N, CA, C and O atoms as a GROMACS GRO file, in nm:
protein
  440
    1UNK      N    1  10.492   3.155   3.817
    1UNK     CA    2  10.423   3.266   3.756
    1UNK      C    3  10.352   3.344   3.866
    1UNK      O    4  10.284   3.286   3.950
    2UNK      N    5  10.367   3.474   3.864
    2UNK     CA    6  10.303   3.560   3.963
    2UNK      C    7  10.159   3.589   3.925
    2UNK      O    8  10.124   3.588   3.807
    3UNK      N    9  10.078   3.612   4.023
    3UNK     CA   10   9.938   3.648   3.998
    3UNK      C   11   9.906   3.776   4.072
    3UNK      O   12   9.990   3.830   4.146
    4UNK      N   13   9.784   3.824   4.053
    4UNK     CA   14   9.742   3.947   4.122
    4UNK      C   15   9.739   3.925   4.273
    4UNK      O   16   9.743   4.022   4.349
    5UNK      N   17   9.732   3.802   4.315
    5UNK     CA   18   9.722   3.771   4.457
    5UNK      C   19   9.860   3.756   4.521
    5UNK      O   20   9.868   3.722   4.639
    6UNK      N   21   9.967   3.778   4.447
    6UNK     CA   22  10.100   3.767   4.502
    6UNK      C   23  10.116   3.860   4.621
    6UNK      O   24  10.077   3.977   4.614
    7UNK      N   25  10.171   3.810   4.727
    7UNK     CA   26  10.183   3.888   4.852
    7UNK      C   27  10.282   4.003   4.837
    7UNK      O   28  10.262   4.109   4.895
    8UNK      N   29  10.388   3.984   4.761
    8UNK     CA   30  10.493   4.085   4.751
    8UNK      C   31  10.480   4.162   4.621
    8UNK      O   32  10.511   4.110   4.514
    9UNK      N   33  10.435   4.284   4.632
    9UNK     CA   34  10.419   4.372   4.518
    9UNK      C   35  10.533   4.472   4.517
    9UNK      O   36  10.578   4.513   4.624
   10UNK      N   37  10.582   4.514   4.400
   10UNK     CA   38  10.684   4.618   4.398
   10UNK      C   39  10.629   4.746   4.461
   10UNK      O   40  10.511   4.779   4.446
   11UNK      N   41  10.715   4.817   4.531
   11UNK     CA   42  10.673   4.941   4.596
   11UNK      C   43  10.776   5.048   4.570
   11UNK      O   44  10.896   5.021   4.566
   12UNK      N   45  10.730   5.168   4.554
   12UNK     CA   46  10.821   5.282   4.538
   12UNK      C   47  10.885   5.312   4.673
   12UNK      O   48  10.827   5.281   4.777
   13UNK      N   49  11.005   5.373   4.672
   13UNK     CA   50  11.067   5.409   4.801
   13UNK      C   51  10.975   5.499   4.882
   13UNK      O   52  10.911   5.590   4.828
   14UNK      N   53  10.968   5.473   5.010
   14UNK     CA   54  10.881   5.549   5.099
   14UNK      C   55  10.947   5.680   5.138
   14UNK      O   56  11.068   5.686   5.163
   15UNK      N   57  10.869   5.781   5.143
   15UNK     CA   58  10.917   5.908   5.196
   15UNK      C   59  10.903   5.903   5.348
   15UNK      O   60  10.817   5.831   5.400
   16UNK      N   61  10.985   5.977   5.417
   16UNK     CA   62  10.984   5.973   5.562
   16UNK      C   63  10.845   6.000   5.617
   16UNK      O   64  10.802   5.933   5.711
   17UNK      N   65  10.773   6.096   5.560
   17UNK     CA   66  10.641   6.130   5.614
   17UNK      C   67  10.534   6.027   5.576
   17UNK      O   68  10.420   6.039   5.623
   18UNK      N   69  10.566   5.927   5.495
   18UNK     CA   70  10.470   5.823   5.459
   18UNK      C   71  10.484   5.698   5.546
   18UNK      O   72  10.402   5.608   5.537
   19UNK      N   73  10.585   5.692   5.628
   19UNK     CA   74  10.610   5.572   5.707
   19UNK      C   75  10.506   5.557   5.816
   19UNK      O   76  10.469   5.654   5.882
   20UNK      N   77  10.459   5.434   5.834
   20UNK     CA   78  10.364   5.405   5.941
   20UNK      C   79  10.435   5.395   6.075
   20UNK      O   80  10.374   5.418   6.179
   21UNK      N   81  10.562   5.362   6.073
   21UNK     CA   82  10.640   5.343   6.194
   21UNK      C   83  10.766   5.428   6.184
   21UNK      O   84  10.832   5.427   6.080
   22UNK      N   85  10.801   5.502   6.288
   22UNK     CA   86  10.923   5.585   6.280
   22UNK      C   87  11.048   5.499   6.272
   22UNK      O   88  11.054   5.390   6.330
   23UNK      N   89  11.147   5.548   6.201
   23UNK     CA   90  11.277   5.482   6.196
   23UNK      C   91  11.362   5.537   6.308
   23UNK      O   92  11.360   5.657   6.336
   24UNK      N   93  11.437   5.449   6.372
   24UNK     CA   94  11.522   5.486   6.484
   24UNK      C   95  11.669   5.472   6.445
   24UNK      O   96  11.705   5.374   6.380
   25UNK      N   97  11.753   5.568   6.484
   25UNK     CA   98  11.896   5.550   6.460
   25UNK      C   99  11.945   5.432   6.544
   25UNK      O  100  11.894   5.408   6.654
   26UNK      N  101  12.042   5.360   6.494
   26UNK     CA  102  12.091   5.242   6.565
   26UNK      C  103  12.228   5.268   6.627
   26UNK      O  104  12.305   5.350   6.578
   27UNK      N  105  12.255   5.196   6.733
   27UNK     CA  106  12.385   5.205   6.799
   27UNK      C  107  12.464   5.077   6.778
   27UNK      O  108  12.587   5.078   6.792
   28UNK      N  109  12.398   4.969   6.745
   28UNK     CA  110  12.466   4.844   6.708
   28UNK      C  111  12.454   4.836   6.556
   28UNK      O  112  12.346   4.809   6.504
   29UNK      N  113  12.563   4.859   6.486
   29UNK     CA  114  12.554   4.877   6.341
   29UNK      C  115  12.601   4.757   6.259
   29UNK      O  116  12.583   4.756   6.138
   30UNK      N  117  12.661   4.658   6.322
   30UNK     CA  118  12.710   4.544   6.245
   30UNK      C  119  12.595   4.456   6.200
   30UNK      O  120  12.505   4.424   6.278
   31UNK      N  121  12.600   4.417   6.075
   31UNK     CA  122  12.498   4.328   6.020
   31UNK      C  123  12.563   4.247   5.908
   31UNK      O  124  12.672   4.280   5.861
   32UNK      N  125  12.495   4.141   5.868
   32UNK     CA  126  12.538   4.068   5.749
   32UNK      C  127  12.415   4.046   5.662
   32UNK      O  128  12.302   4.036   5.710
   33UNK      N  129  12.440   4.040   5.532
   33UNK     CA  130  12.334   4.023   5.433
   33UNK      C  131  12.367   3.900   5.351
   33UNK      O  132  12.482   3.882   5.310
   34UNK      N  133  12.268   3.816   5.327
   34UNK     CA  134  12.291   3.699   5.245
   34UNK      C  135  12.176   3.683   5.147
   34UNK      O  136  12.059   3.686   5.183
   35UNK      N  137  12.214   3.665   5.021
   35UNK     CA  138  12.115   3.630   4.919
   35UNK      C  139  12.112   3.479   4.909
   35UNK      O  140  12.205   3.412   4.954
   36UNK      N  141  12.007   3.424   4.851
   36UNK     CA  142  11.991   3.280   4.837
   36UNK      C  143  12.112   3.218   4.769
   36UNK      O  144  12.155   3.265   4.663
   37UNK      N  145  12.167   3.115   4.828
   37UNK     CA  146  12.280   3.038   4.774
   37UNK      C  147  12.409   3.116   4.763
   37UNK      O  148  12.498   3.075   4.689
   38UNK      N  149  12.423   3.226   4.834
   38UNK     CA  150  12.546   3.305   4.830
   38UNK      C  151  12.600   3.322   4.971
   38UNK      O  152  12.524   3.317   5.067
   39UNK      N  153  12.731   3.342   4.983
   39UNK     CA  154  12.787   3.365   5.117
   39UNK      C  155  12.744   3.502   5.170
   39UNK      O  156  12.714   3.592   5.092
   40UNK      N  157  12.741   3.517   5.302
   40UNK     CA  158  12.702   3.647   5.359
   40UNK      C  159  12.809   3.753   5.335
   40UNK      O  160  12.927   3.722   5.325
   41UNK      N  161  12.764   3.878   5.326
   41UNK     CA  162  12.856   3.991   5.315
   41UNK      C  163  12.829   4.084   5.433
   41UNK      O  164  12.718   4.092   5.484
   42UNK      N  165  12.934   4.153   5.474
   42UNK     CA  166  12.920   4.248   5.585
   42UNK      C  167  12.841   4.370   5.540
   42UNK      O  168  12.850   4.413   5.425
   43UNK      N  169  12.764   4.424   5.631
   43UNK     CA  170  12.684   4.543   5.604
   43UNK      C  171  12.681   4.629   5.729
   43UNK      O  172  12.716   4.585   5.838
   44UNK      N  173  12.639   4.752   5.710
   44UNK     CA  174  12.621   4.845   5.823
   44UNK      C  175  12.474   4.882   5.831
   44UNK      O  176  12.415   4.926   5.733
   45UNK      N  177  12.418   4.865   5.948
   45UNK     CA  178  12.279   4.900   5.973
   45UNK      C  179  12.274   5.048   6.006
   45UNK      O  180  12.346   5.094   6.095
   46UNK      N  181  12.190   5.125   5.935
   46UNK     CA  182  12.184   5.270   5.956
   46UNK      C  183  12.062   5.315   6.034
   46UNK      O  184  12.073   5.402   6.121
   47UNK      N  185  11.946   5.258   6.006
   47UNK     CA  186  11.829   5.287   6.087
   47UNK      C  187  11.735   5.168   6.080
   47UNK      O  188  11.752   5.078   5.997
   48UNK      N  189  11.635   5.169   6.168
   48UNK     CA  190  11.556   5.048   6.188
   48UNK      C  191  11.418   5.083   6.240
   48UNK      O  192  11.402   5.178   6.317
   49UNK      N  193  11.319   5.006   6.199
   49UNK     CA  194  11.186   5.008   6.262
   49UNK      C  195  11.144   4.863   6.275
   49UNK      O  196  11.218   4.774   6.234
   50UNK      N  197  11.028   4.838   6.330
   50UNK     CA  198  10.980   4.701   6.343
   50UNK      C  199  10.950   4.639   6.207
   50UNK      O  200  10.942   4.516   6.195
   51UNK      N  201  10.934   4.724   6.104
   51UNK     CA  202  10.893   4.676   5.973
   51UNK      C  203  11.003   4.675   5.868
   51UNK      O  204  10.988   4.612   5.764
   52UNK      N  205  11.114   4.743   5.893
   52UNK     CA  206  11.220   4.747   5.793
   52UNK      C  207  11.343   4.820   5.842
   52UNK      O  208  11.350   4.864   5.957
   53UNK      N  209  11.440   4.834   5.752
   53UNK     CA  210  11.565   4.899   5.790
   53UNK      C  211  11.635   4.955   5.666
   53UNK      O  212  11.596   4.926   5.553
   54UNK      N  213  11.738   5.034   5.691
   54UNK     CA  214  11.826   5.084   5.584
   54UNK      C  215  11.965   5.033   5.615
   54UNK      O  216  12.016   5.048   5.726
   55UNK      N  217  12.026   4.973   5.514
   55UNK     CA  218  12.160   4.917   5.530
   55UNK      C  219  12.254   4.976   5.425
   55UNK      O  220  12.209   5.028   5.322
   56UNK      N  221  12.382   4.966   5.451
   56UNK     CA  222  12.485   5.001   5.353
   56UNK      C  223  12.576   4.880   5.341
   56UNK      O  224  12.618   4.821   5.441
   57UNK      N  225  12.607   4.842   5.217
   57UNK     CA  226  12.699   4.731   5.197
   57UNK      C  227  12.772   4.750   5.065
   57UNK      O  228  12.727   4.822   4.976
   58UNK      N  229  12.887   4.685   5.054
   58UNK     CA  230  12.971   4.702   4.936
   58UNK      C  231  12.907   4.645   4.810
   58UNK      O  232  12.927   4.700   4.702
   59UNK      N  233  12.832   4.539   4.822
   59UNK     CA  234  12.761   4.480   4.708
   59UNK      C  235  12.614   4.516   4.720
   59UNK      O  236  12.537   4.447   4.787
   60UNK      N  237  12.577   4.623   4.655
   60UNK     CA  238  12.440   4.676   4.666
   60UNK      C  239  12.339   4.577   4.608
   60UNK      O  240  12.349   4.542   4.490
   61UNK      N  241  12.242   4.531   4.688
   61UNK     CA  242  12.138   4.444   4.633
   61UNK      C  243  12.043   4.524   4.544
   61UNK      O  244  12.033   4.646   4.554
   62UNK      N  245  11.974   4.454   4.457
   62UNK     CA  246  11.878   4.518   4.367
   62UNK      C  247  11.739   4.520   4.429
   62UNK      O  248  11.704   4.433   4.509
   63UNK      N  249  11.660   4.620   4.391
   63UNK     CA  250  11.521   4.626   4.436
   63UNK      C  251  11.451   4.497   4.395
   63UNK      O  252  11.465   4.451   4.281
   64UNK      N  253  11.377   4.440   4.487
   64UNK     CA  254  11.307   4.314   4.461
   64UNK      C  255  11.382   4.191   4.508
   64UNK      O  256  11.323   4.083   4.517
   65UNK      N  257  11.512   4.203   4.539
   65UNK     CA  258  11.590   4.089   4.587
   65UNK      C  259  11.536   4.042   4.721
   65UNK      O  260  11.499   4.122   4.806
   66UNK      N  261  11.533   3.911   4.739
   66UNK     CA  262  11.500   3.850   4.868
   66UNK      C  263  11.632   3.827   4.940
   66UNK      O  264  11.723   3.767   4.883
   67UNK      N  265  11.642   3.872   5.062
   67UNK     CA  266  11.766   3.859   5.139
   67UNK      C  267  11.736   3.814   5.281
   67UNK      O  268  11.622   3.816   5.326
   68UNK      N  269  11.842   3.773   5.350
   68UNK     CA  270  11.834   3.741   5.492
   68UNK      C  271  11.933   3.831   5.563
   68UNK      O  272  12.051   3.837   5.526
   69UNK      N  273  11.886   3.900   5.664
   69UNK     CA  274  11.969   3.991   5.743
   69UNK      C  275  11.997   3.926   5.878
   69UNK      O  276  11.911   3.858   5.935
   70UNK      N  277  12.116   3.948   5.929
   70UNK     CA  278  12.151   3.899   6.062
   70UNK      C  279  12.215   4.014   6.137
   70UNK      O  280  12.314   4.071   6.091
   71UNK      N  281  12.158   4.050   6.251
   71UNK     CA  282  12.208   4.159   6.333
   71UNK      C  283  12.277   4.103   6.457
   71UNK      O  284  12.218   4.022   6.530
   72UNK      N  285  12.399   4.145   6.482
   72UNK     CA  286  12.472   4.114   6.604
   72UNK      C  287  12.461   3.968   6.643
   72UNK      O  288  12.436   3.936   6.760
   73UNK      N  289  12.479   3.877   6.547
   73UNK     CA  290  12.480   3.734   6.576
   73UNK      C  291  12.345   3.672   6.604
   73UNK      O  292  12.339   3.556   6.646
   74UNK      N  293  12.235   3.745   6.583
   74UNK     CA  294  12.101   3.693   6.608
   74UNK      C  295  12.054   3.600   6.496
   74UNK      O  296  12.130   3.567   6.405
   75UNK      N  297  11.931   3.562   6.505
   75UNK     CA  298  11.871   3.475   6.402
   75UNK      C  299  11.851   3.553   6.273
   75UNK      O  300  11.831   3.674   6.277
   76UNK      N  301  11.857   3.486   6.158
   76UNK     CA  302  11.835   3.556   6.030
   76UNK      C  303  11.691   3.607   6.020
   76UNK      O  304  11.597   3.545   6.068
   77UNK      N  305  11.679   3.722   5.955
   77UNK     CA  306  11.548   3.785   5.934
   77UNK      C  307  11.527   3.798   5.783
   77UNK      O  308  11.607   3.860   5.714
   78UNK      N  309  11.420   3.738   5.733
   78UNK     CA  310  11.389   3.744   5.590
   78UNK      C  311  11.336   3.882   5.555
   78UNK      O  312  11.255   3.940   5.628
   79UNK      N  313  11.382   3.935   5.442
   79UNK     CA  314  11.340   4.070   5.400
   79UNK      C  315  11.342   4.079   5.248
   79UNK      O  316  11.398   3.994   5.179
   80UNK      N  317  11.278   4.183   5.198
   80UNK     CA  318  11.278   4.216   5.056
   80UNK      C  319  11.337   4.354   5.039
   80UNK      O  320  11.301   4.447   5.112
   81UNK      N  321  11.427   4.369   4.943
   81UNK     CA  322  11.486   4.500   4.915
   81UNK      C  323  11.382   4.581   4.839
   81UNK      O  324  11.335   4.539   4.733
   82UNK      N  325  11.345   4.697   4.892
   82UNK     CA  326  11.244   4.783   4.832
   82UNK      C  327  11.310   4.884   4.739
   82UNK      O  328  11.256   4.914   4.632
   83UNK      N  329  11.425   4.936   4.778
   83UNK     CA  330  11.498   5.031   4.695
   83UNK      C  331  11.648   5.016   4.724
   83UNK      O  332  11.688   4.970   4.831
   84UNK      N  333  11.729   5.056   4.628
   84UNK     CA  334  11.874   5.063   4.650
   84UNK      C  335  11.928   5.180   4.569
   84UNK      O  336  11.885   5.206   4.457
   85UNK      N  337  12.025   5.251   4.631
   85UNK     CA  338  12.080   5.370   4.567
   85UNK      C  339  12.211   5.407   4.634
   85UNK      O  340  12.216   5.422   4.756
   86UNK      N  341  12.317   5.422   4.557
   86UNK     CA  342  12.446   5.470   4.603
   86UNK      C  343  12.498   5.397   4.727
   86UNK      O  344  12.542   5.460   4.824
   87UNK      N  345  12.493   5.264   4.724
   87UNK     CA  346  12.547   5.184   4.833
   87UNK      C  347  12.452   5.159   4.948
   87UNK      O  348  12.487   5.085   5.041
   88UNK      N  349  12.333   5.218   4.946
   88UNK     CA  350  12.233   5.197   5.051
   88UNK      C  351  12.118   5.116   4.995
   88UNK      O  352  12.092   5.116   4.875
   89UNK      N  353  12.049   5.046   5.084
   89UNK     CA  354  11.930   4.970   5.044
   89UNK      C  355  11.826   4.980   5.156
   89UNK      O  356  11.860   4.970   5.274
   90UNK      N  357  11.702   4.998   5.117
   90UNK     CA  358  11.590   4.996   5.211
   90UNK      C  359  11.523   4.861   5.204
   90UNK      O  360  11.487   4.814   5.096
   91UNK      N  361  11.506   4.797   5.318
   91UNK     CA  362  11.453   4.661   5.324
   91UNK      C  363  11.325   4.657   5.406
   91UNK      O  364  11.312   4.725   5.508
   92UNK      N  365  11.231   4.575   5.361
   92UNK     CA  366  11.106   4.552   5.435
   92UNK      C  367  11.111   4.408   5.486
   92UNK      O  368  11.126   4.315   5.408
   93UNK      N  369  11.098   4.392   5.619
   93UNK     CA  370  11.098   4.258   5.677
   93UNK      C  371  10.972   4.183   5.635
   93UNK      O  372  10.866   4.243   5.621
   94UNK      N  373  10.985   4.052   5.616
   94UNK     CA  374  10.868   3.971   5.581
   94UNK      C  375  10.764   3.974   5.692
   94UNK      O  376  10.644   3.978   5.666
   95UNK      N  377  10.811   3.973   5.815
   95UNK     CA  378  10.724   3.983   5.933
   95UNK      C  379  10.784   4.090   6.024
   95UNK      O  380  10.907   4.098   6.034
   96UNK      N  381  10.703   4.170   6.090
   96UNK     CA  382  10.759   4.269   6.182
   96UNK      C  383  10.847   4.201   6.287
   96UNK      O  384  10.815   4.092   6.334
   97UNK      N  385  10.957   4.266   6.322
   97UNK     CA  386  11.044   4.209   6.425
   97UNK      C  387  10.993   4.250   6.563
   97UNK      O  388  10.918   4.346   6.576
   98UNK      N  389  11.034   4.178   6.663
   98UNK     CA  390  10.992   4.204   6.800
   98UNK      C  391  11.038   4.341   6.847
   98UNK      O  392  11.148   4.384   6.814
   99UNK      N  393  10.955   4.408   6.923
   99UNK     CA  394  10.991   4.538   6.980
   99UNK      C  395  11.115   4.528   7.067
   99UNK      O  396  11.195   4.622   7.073
  100UNK      N  397  11.132   4.415   7.133
  100UNK     CA  398  11.251   4.398   7.218
  100UNK      C  399  11.379   4.400   7.134
  100UNK      O  400  11.481   4.452   7.180
  101UNK      N  401  11.375   4.344   7.013
  101UNK     CA  402  11.492   4.348   6.926
  101UNK      C  403  11.517   4.491   6.877
  101UNK      O  404  11.632   4.534   6.870
  102UNK      N  405  11.412   4.563   6.843
  102UNK     CA  406  11.426   4.704   6.803
  102UNK      C  407  11.493   4.782   6.916
  102UNK      O  408  11.587   4.858   6.892
  103UNK      N  409  11.444   4.764   7.038
  103UNK     CA  410  11.504   4.833   7.153
  103UNK      C  411  11.650   4.794   7.173
  103UNK      O  412  11.734   4.880   7.200
  104UNK      N  413  11.680   4.665   7.161
  104UNK     CA  414  11.818   4.618   7.182
  104UNK      C  415  11.914   4.680   7.079
  104UNK      O  416  12.030   4.707   7.112
  105UNK      N  417  11.867   4.701   6.958
  105UNK     CA  418  11.953   4.755   6.853
  105UNK      C  419  11.960   4.908   6.853
  105UNK      O  420  12.051   4.965   6.794
  106UNK      N  421  11.864   4.972   6.918
  106UNK     CA  422  11.860   5.119   6.912
  106UNK      C  423  11.893   5.188   7.043
  106UNK      O  424  11.911   5.310   7.044
  107UNK      N  425  11.902   5.117   7.152
  107UNK     CA  426  11.933   5.180   7.280
  107UNK      C  427  12.080   5.159   7.316
  107UNK      O  428  12.135   5.050   7.297
  108UNK      N  429  12.141   5.261   7.368
  108UNK     CA  430  12.278   5.249   7.416
  108UNK      C  431  12.279   5.164   7.544
  108UNK      O  432  12.187   5.171   7.625
  109UNK      N  433  12.385   5.085   7.559
  109UNK     CA  434  12.396   5.002   7.679
  109UNK      C  435  12.510   5.048   7.768
  109UNK      O  436  12.544   4.979   7.864
  110UNK      N  437  12.572   5.166   7.738
  110UNK     CA  438  12.684   5.213   7.820
  110UNK      C  439  12.639   5.308   7.927
  110UNK      O  440  12.721   5.357   8.005
   0.00000   0.00000   0.00000
C-alpha cells in the first residue's frame, strides 16, 4: 500500500523549459529495456541527461512502469517511465547517472 511518503509520485510530462538539466542529443543510440521478469527488448535512445532520457521501442511501456535500461553493454540503470506516447517514452533514472556516462553517450568519438 502506498502512502504520502512514497518516494515515487506520478508526474506530468515535463516541458523542455521546465527541465532542471538540459537534454543532449545522443550519438550512441542502441539501448535495451527490460521490465521485471520479462526479456529485454531493443530500444533507441533519442536524448539524455544525468536525470533521465527519451527512448523509442516497439513495445511502448506505460507511464509508471519500473524498467531497467542498458546502454551500449553497460550496467543496467533503474528508471521509471514518466510518460509514453506514439512509440516514445520519457524515463526518469532512480539515481542520476555519472557525468562521464552522459559524455560517453553524447560525444562523437570519430
